C-alpha positions in Angstrom: 4.5 14.1 -30.6 4.4 13.0 -27.5 2.4 15.3 -25.2 3.5 17.7 -22.4 1.3 15.2 -20.3 3.4 12.3 -21.0 6.7 13.8 -20.6 5.7 15.6 -17.4 4.3 12.2 -15.6 7.7 10.7 -17.3 9.9 12.1 -15.1 8.5 11.8 -11.9 5.5 9.4 -11.5 6.1 6.4 -10.6 3.2 4.0 -10.2 5.6 1.4 -8.4 6.1 3.7 -5.6 2.5 4.8 -5.5 1.7 1.1 -5.5 4.4 0.1 -2.9 2.5 3.0 -0.7 -0.8 1.5 -0.9 0.7 -2.0 0.0 2.3 -0.5 3.0 -0.5 1.2 4.1 -3.2 -2.0 3.9 0.1 -4.0 5.7 -0.1 -1.3 8.5 -3.5 -1.3 9.2 -4.1 -5.0 8.9 -1.9 -5.1 11.8 -3.0 -2.6 13.8 -6.4 -4.4 13.4 -4.8 -7.8 14.4 -3.0 -6.3 17.5 -5.7 -4.6 18.6 -8.3 -7.0 18.2 -10.5 -6.2 15.1 -13.8 -6.5 16.5 -13.3 -4.2 19.7 -11.7 -1.4 17.1 -14.7 -1.6 14.2 -16.9 -1.1 17.6 -15.1 2.0 18.3 -14.9 3.4 14.8 -18.5 3.1 14.1 -19.4 5.2 17.1 -17.7 8.4 15.6 -20.2 11.0 14.8 -19.7 11.3 10.6 -20.0 15.0 11.5 -17.0 14.9 13.7 -15.5 13.3 10.9 -16.6 16.0 8.2 -15.4 18.5 10.7 -12.3 17.3 10.5 -11.9 16.9 6.9 -12.5 20.8 6.7 -9.6 21.6 9.3 -7.7 19.1 7.1 -8.6 21.0 3.9 -7.7 24.6 6.0 -4.3 23.3 6.4 -4.2 22.3 2.6 -5.0 25.7 1.9 -2.4 27.2 4.2 0.2 25.4 3.0 -0.9 26.5 -0.6 -0.6 29.8 0.3 3.1 29.1 1.5 3.8 28.1 -1.7 2.1 30.7 -3.2 4.5 33.1 -1.2 7.6 31.2 -2.4 6.7 30.7 -6.3 6.1 35.1 -6.1 9.1 35.5 -4.1 10.9 33.9 -7.3 8.7 36.1 -9.6 7.3 32.7 -11.4 4.7 33.7 -14.2 1.9 31.3 -13.1 -1.7 32.5 -12.3 -3.0 32.4 -8.9 -5.5 29.3 -10.3 -2.8 27.1 -12.0 -0.9 27.3 -9.0 -3.8 26.0 -7.0 -3.9 23.3 -9.1 0.0 22.3 -9.3 -0.1 22.6 -5.7 -3.0 20.5 -4.6 -1.9 17.8 -7.7 1.1 16.9 -5.4 -1.0 15.9 -2.3 -1.7 12.9 -4.7 1.8 11.6 -4.6 2.0 12.0 -0.7 2.2 8.2 -0.3 5.6 8.2 -2.3 9.0 7.6 -0.5 9.8 10.7 1.7 6.8 12.6 -0.2 9.3 13.2 -3.2 6.6 12.6 -5.6 5.3 16.3 -4.4 8.2 17.1 -6.3 6.0 16.7 -9.6 4.9 20.2 -8.6 8.1 21.3 -10.0 7.3 19.9 -13.5 4.0 20.9 -13.7 5.3 24.3 -13.1 7.5 24.2 -15.8 5.3 23.2 -18.5 2.3 25.8 -17.2 4.8 29.0 -17.1 8.2 29.9 -18.1 10.0 28.8 -14.5 13.2 26.7 -14.5 13.1 23.3 -12.8 15.5 24.7 -10.1 12.5 27.2 -9.1 10.1 24.6 -8.7 12.3 22.2 -6.8 13.2 25.5 -4.5 9.3 26.2 -4.0 9.1 22.4 -2.9 12.0 22.0 -0.8 11.2 25.3 1.4 7.6 24.2 1.4 8.9 21.2 3.1 11.1 22.7 5.1 8.4 24.9 6.7 6.4 21.9 7.5 9.0 20.3 9.5 10.1 23.2 11.4 6.6 23.8 11.8 5.8 20.8 13.6 8.7 20.7 15.5 7.7 23.9 16.8 4.2 22.8 18.1 5.6 19.5 19.6 8.2 21.6 21.7 5.0 23.7 22.5 3.4 20.7 23.8 6.2 19.8 26.0 6.4 23.8 27.2 2.5 23.6 28.4 2.2 20.3 29.5 5.5 20.2 31.2 5.1 16.4 32.7 8.2 13.8 32.6 6.5 12.0 30.2 7.0 14.6 27.5 10.1 16.2 28.7 12.2 12.9 28.1 11.2 13.5 24.4 12.8 17.0 24.6 16.1 16.3 23.9 15.4 14.4 20.9 13.1 17.2 19.7 15.9 19.6 20.3 17.9 17.7 18.1 15.9 17.4 15.3 15.4 21.3 15.3 19.4 22.1 15.3 19.3 19.8 12.2 16.7 21.8 10.6 18.5 25.3 11.3 21.8 23.8 10.7 20.5 22.6 6.9 19.0 26.4 6.3 22.2 28.1 8.0 24.1 25.6 5.2 22.3 27.1 2.5 22.2 30.9 3.6 25.9 31.5 4.6 28.6 31.1 1.8 31.1 29.6 4.3 29.1 26.7 5.4 28.3 26.0 2.1 31.8 26.0 1.0 32.3 23.0 3.4 29.3 21.7 2.4 30.7 21.6 -0.9 34.2 20.8 -0.4 33.3 17.5 2.0 30.8 16.6 -1.2 33.2 17.8 -4.1 30.5 19.2 -6.0 33.2 20.7 -8.2 34.0 17.6 -9.6 30.0 16.5 -10.2 30.0 18.9 -13.4 26.8 20.1 -14.3 25.3 18.6 -11.5 27.5 20.9 -9.1 26.0 23.7 -11.0 22.6 23.0 -11.1 22.7 22.3 -7.2 24.4 26.2 -6.8 21.4 27.3 -8.6 18.9 25.2 -6.8 20.7 26.9 -3.7 20.4 30.6 -5.5 16.5 29.9 -5.5 16.4 28.4 -2.2 17.9 31.4 -0.6 15.5 33.9 -2.7 12.5 31.8 -0.8 14.5 31.9 2.5 14.0 36.4 2.5 13.2 37.3 5.9 9.4 38.4 5.3 8.7 35.5 3.0 10.4 33.2 5.6 8.2 34.5 8.7 4.9 34.7 6.7 5.1 31.1 5.7 5.9 29.6 9.1 2.8 31.2 10.5 1.2 29.7 7.9 2.8 26.5 8.4 1.9 27.0 12.5 -2.0 27.7 11.4 -2.3 25.1 9.6 -0.7 22.5 11.4 -2.7 23.4 14.4 -5.7 22.9 12.0 -5.1 19.3 12.3 -4.2 19.3 15.7 -7.4 20.5 16.6 -9.3 18.1 14.2 -7.1 14.9 16.4 -8.3 16.7 19.4 -12.1 16.4 18.3 -11.8 12.9 16.9 -10.3 11.9 20.1 -12.6 13.3 22.7 -15.8 11.9 20.4 -14.4 8.8 21.0 -14.7 9.5 24.9 -10.6 9.5 25.3 -10.0 11.9 28.1 -7.5 14.3 26.5 -6.5 18.0 26.9 -6.0 20.3 23.6 -2.1 21.0 24.5 -1.8 16.8 24.8 -3.4 16.2 21.3 -1.5 18.7 19.9 1.6 17.2 21.2 1.1 14.0 20.3 -0.3 14.8 16.7 2.9 17.1 16.0 5.4 14.7 17.3 3.8 12.1 15.7 3.6 13.7 12.0 7.4 14.8 12.6 8.7 11.3 13.3 6.2 9.8 10.3 7.9 12.8 8.0 11.7 12.5 9.1 11.5 8.3 8.5 11.2 9.0 4.6 8.6 6.2 4.2 5.6 6.5 2.1 3.5 9.1 3.9 5.3 8.1 7.4 3.4 4.8 7.3 4.3 2.8 10.2 6.3 5.0 12.3 3.5 7.8 12.1 0.9 5.5 13.4 3.4 3.3 15.9 4.6 6.4 17.5 1.0 7.7 18.0 0.0 4.5 19.5 3.1 4.6 22.0 2.3 8.0 23.0 -1.6 7.3 23.4 -0.9 4.3 25.6 2.1 6.4 27.6 0.3 9.9 28.2 -3.4 8.9 28.5 -3.0 5.2 29.5 -6.0 4.0 26.8 -6.4 0.6 25.2 -5.0 -0.7 21.9 -8.2 -0.5 20.1 -9.4 2.7 21.5 -6.0 4.0 20.1 -6.0 2.3 16.9 -9.6 3.7 16.2 -8.6 7.2 16.5 -5.2 6.6 14.4 -7.0 5.1 12.1 -10.0 8.3 11.6 -7.5 10.6 11.6 -5.3 9.1 8.8 -8.5 8.9 7.2 -9.2 12.7 7.4 -5.8 13.7 6.7 -4.0 11.8 4.9 -6.1 9.9 2.9 -8.4 12.6 2.4 -5.2 15.0 0.9 -4.1 12.0 -1.4 -7.9 11.5 -3.0 -8.3 15.0 -3.0 -4.8 15.2 -5.0 -6.1 12.8 -7.3 -8.8 14.8 -8.6 -6.8 17.5 -9.0 -4.1 15.9 -10.9 -6.7 14.6 -13.2 -7.7 18.2 -13.8 -4.2 19.5 -14.2 -2.8 16.5 -16.7 -5.8 17.2 -19.1 -5.3 21.2 -18.8 -2.1 20.4 -20.0 -2.8 18.3 -22.5 -4.9 20.8 -24.0 -2.1 23.6 -23.9 0.2 23.7 -26.9 3.6 22.7 -27.5 5.7 25.6 -27.4 
C-alpha cells in the first residue's frame, strides 16, 4: 500500500522544478561574480562580521515566525482541526519549496494539512493563497512607506509602478469578496462551463472569504509588516557592516521593492529579478560599485532565501517521517 508520504509528495513536489531553481541560482550568482569581478567581490564578502550574518538570520527567522502566525490565523479562521505543533511543522516545511516557480511548491502545505487533519484541499490552498497575498500587500506598503520617508526624486519615479501593483492586489481581493465583481469574473472566464473545476473554484473562493474577515485580515497584515521589516533590518545591518552609507528608510525601500518585484516575476524565489533590481537600486540611489553591491546581495540572499530553504528541508524531512508513521484512515 502506498504510504501517505508518497501520495502527498506525488501531488506537488516536482524535483525538476526544484533543480531548475538551483540551476537558476547558480547562473545568477555566476553572472554576479563575472560582472562585478570575483576577486573584489570575495574581498567584500570575507570582511563581513559573522555575528552580523547570525543576527540577519535570526531576523529572517523572526519573519518566518510572523508569517507562520499569519498562516495559523488563517487556518484557525477556517476551524481546521490541526494542532499548533503540526501546523508549525506544516508551515515551515513549505519554505523548502520557495525556489519553485511562483513559489507554487509552498502549496504543499495544503496537501500536508489534508493528511494531518480532516480539512479539505480547498481550505489549505485558501490559507496558502491568503498568506502569500498578505505578503505581497505588506512589502508593497513598506515600499510605499520607503518612498514617503525618502521623499526624493530617485524614489518617487517608482511610485506609479508601486501604486499600480497595489491597485491590482486590491482589485483581486475585491473580486473575491464582492459577488457582483466575482460574477463578472465568472462570466469572463466562463467558469460555469468548467464543470467540477468551476465548483472547486467557487469553494476555494468561499474559503478565501472566510480568511478575509476584517479582524483576521488586519491582524495578518500587521504580522506581515512586522515580519518583512525584520528582514529589512537585516539588510540594513549587513549593508552598514560592509561600510555602505545607507539610511534605514532607504534600506527598507530597496529591500521591500526588490522583494516585491521578485515575487511578481513568478520566477523561482524571484531569482534574477530580485538580485537585478537590488543592483539597480543600490547603484541608482547609493552610487556604490557593482562588487560591493553584489556582496550585499549575495549575503542578504544567503541569510533570507537560502536560510529559509535549508530550514524548510529539515522540517520537510521531519514531517514526512511523521506522516509515514500516521496510520492510513
